[in-house]
C-alpha positions in Angstrom: 26.1 -37.0 -72.2 23.3 -34.4 -72.3 20.7 -34.5 -69.4 17.2 -35.5 -70.4 14.8 -32.7 -69.5 12.2 -33.6 -66.9 8.5 -33.6 -68.1 6.1 -31.8 -65.8 3.2 -34.1 -65.2 -0.4 -33.0 -65.4 -2.6 -32.7 -62.3 -4.3 -36.2 -62.9 -0.9 -37.8 -63.1 0.3 -36.1 -60.0 -2.9 -37.2 -58.1 -2.3 -40.7 -59.3 1.2 -40.9 -57.9 0.8 -38.5 -54.8 0.5 -41.2 -52.2 3.6 -43.0 -53.5 5.4 -39.6 -53.6 4.5 -38.8 -50.0 5.6 -42.2 -48.8 9.0 -41.8 -50.6 8.3 -44.7 -52.8 8.9 -43.0 -56.1 12.2 -43.1 -57.9 14.4 -39.9 -58.1 13.2 -38.8 -61.5 9.4 -39.3 -61.0 9.7 -37.6 -57.6 11.4 -34.7 -59.1 8.7 -34.3 -61.7 6.1 -34.4 -59.0 8.1 -31.8 -56.9 8.3 -29.5 -60.0 4.5 -29.7 -60.5 3.7 -29.1 -56.8 5.9 -26.0 -57.0 4.0 -24.5 -59.8 0.4 -25.8 -59.2 -1.2 -24.3 -56.1 -4.2 -26.6 -56.3 -2.1 -29.8 -56.3 0.2 -28.4 -53.7 -2.8 -27.8 -51.4 -4.1 -31.3 -52.1 -0.7 -32.8 -51.3 -0.6 -30.8 -48.0 -4.1 -32.0 -47.1 -3.2 -35.6 -47.9 0.1 -35.4 -45.9 -1.8 -34.0 -42.9 -4.5 -36.8 -43.2 -1.9 -39.5 -43.4 -0.1 -38.0 -40.4 -3.3 -37.9 -38.4 -4.0 -41.5 -39.2 -0.5 -42.4 -38.0 -1.2 -40.6 -34.7 -4.6 -42.2 -34.3 -3.1 -45.7 -35.0 -0.3 -45.2 -32.5 -2.9 -43.9 -29.8 -5.1 -47.0 -30.3 -2.1 -49.3 -30.2 -0.9 -47.6 -27.0 -4.3 -48.1 -25.4 -4.5 -51.7 -26.4 -1.1 -52.4 -25.0 -1.6 -50.7 -21.7 
């Protein structure tokens, strides 16, 4: 069986799926398409890095607030 080529999504499509991608909620094929796009589109790669940093900062803030409430 011949492999089906991956379709590289447009920026708008990547932006719509980026949160799912960063959370590991996309299937293997859609995630691979997003990874390919991020490898060739510097603007989207920057946006993905900024979103990932924001998500991480929110997790840290949430953990800090939780720890203060429990102590």
